[in-house]
N, C-alpha and C positions, 0 to 999 in steps of 0.2 A: 809430594803428592803429586797427582798427573797432572794437576794445573797448573802447576805453581810454573815460574818462566821468569827470564833477569830481563828486565830493563835494561841492563846495566851498556848493553851494546847499541840503544838506540840515542840517536842527539836529539831528540824530543818526549822524554819519558815527563808526565805527570797521573797524575795521577791524586782523587780528593775519596778517603775513605769519611764514609759514616761516623761522627768523632767520640762512639763511645767502642767504636771497632779502630782505635791508634794504637792502645796496648798490645791489639791481635799481630798490625800492621807490625810496631814495631822488634817484634819477636819476626816477624816473617821479615822483615828487611835487615836483619844478622844474618838470619840464616840462608840469606840471596848468596851471602858472602863463603859461604864456603862450597869448596870445588862444584863444578855444576853433575861430574861425578856420583859425588856423593851427595846432593843436595834433594833428590825423593829422599834418602835412605835418611837422613836429618828432620825431614818436617814430615815423615812415618815416625821418627822416632818422640820427635816431641807429642805428636799427636795421642802414640799409646801411652805417655808417661803425665797426660795430661796436661802440659804443662802449655802448650800451643794457647793462648787465651780462645776464650767463645767471643766469635763473632755476635755482633744482635740480631737477631732472627726479621728476617723481613729489613735489614741496612741496605743502599743501594751503595755500589762503589761505580767511581765512572774512570775510569783511565784514558789516554794518550798513547798512544809511539808509534813515530816515525823518524823520517832521517833530519824535518821540519815537519814548525807547525802547519801549513799549508799543506803535506802531505800525510800530517797523520791520523794514524785510525785512531776512532771513537769505540769503546767499548763500555757496556758498561754490564755490571750482573747483581744480583739480589742474594743475599745470604739468607740460607736455609739450613743450619746448621744442623745434621743430623738426617735432612729429611729422607725418607727415599719415594720409592714410585709407587706405594704400598702408601706413606700418608700425606702423599700430598695430590697421586692422579696423573701423576707426570712421567713423560718418560725417560728413562735412564741413558741414552745415546741420541745424537741429533739423525740419526737416521732417514725420521719421520718426516724429519722436516720439525718448522713450530721451537717452540719454545722446551728446553728439556733442562733434567738438573743432571752434573757433576757432579764429580766424585760424595756421588746419593751414601748416605750412612754416617758419614762422616763432618767433623765443627771442622769444616771447609767443604762442603756440598752449597754450592749454587745451584740459583739460573741463568742460566744462558739461553738469552735470543738473539733467533739467527741476524741473516747482516750485519754483522756492526765488525 
């Protein structure tokens, strides 16, 4: 999926998913071990086959990445699986500023917030 990235190259990775989202996180972490050039296709195949567990709608995922804790970037997303601009009334890109839906229409749909 477009929004997937690897935290493997960061020295200070940390994340806190909602507990009901842990099955999805487990599959995601396993899939992130796939070679980077094949990763997006792997996530798309999981999505198409229905093998990527749904996150809980409205669950918040917090993460920090960076060289160390002092320099770590804090990021939070809100899961809205299946959401689109039509269903939530939010844009599907960040071009307007403000919050937007990334991965709209997929199980990976989530609200992105600016400034993180």
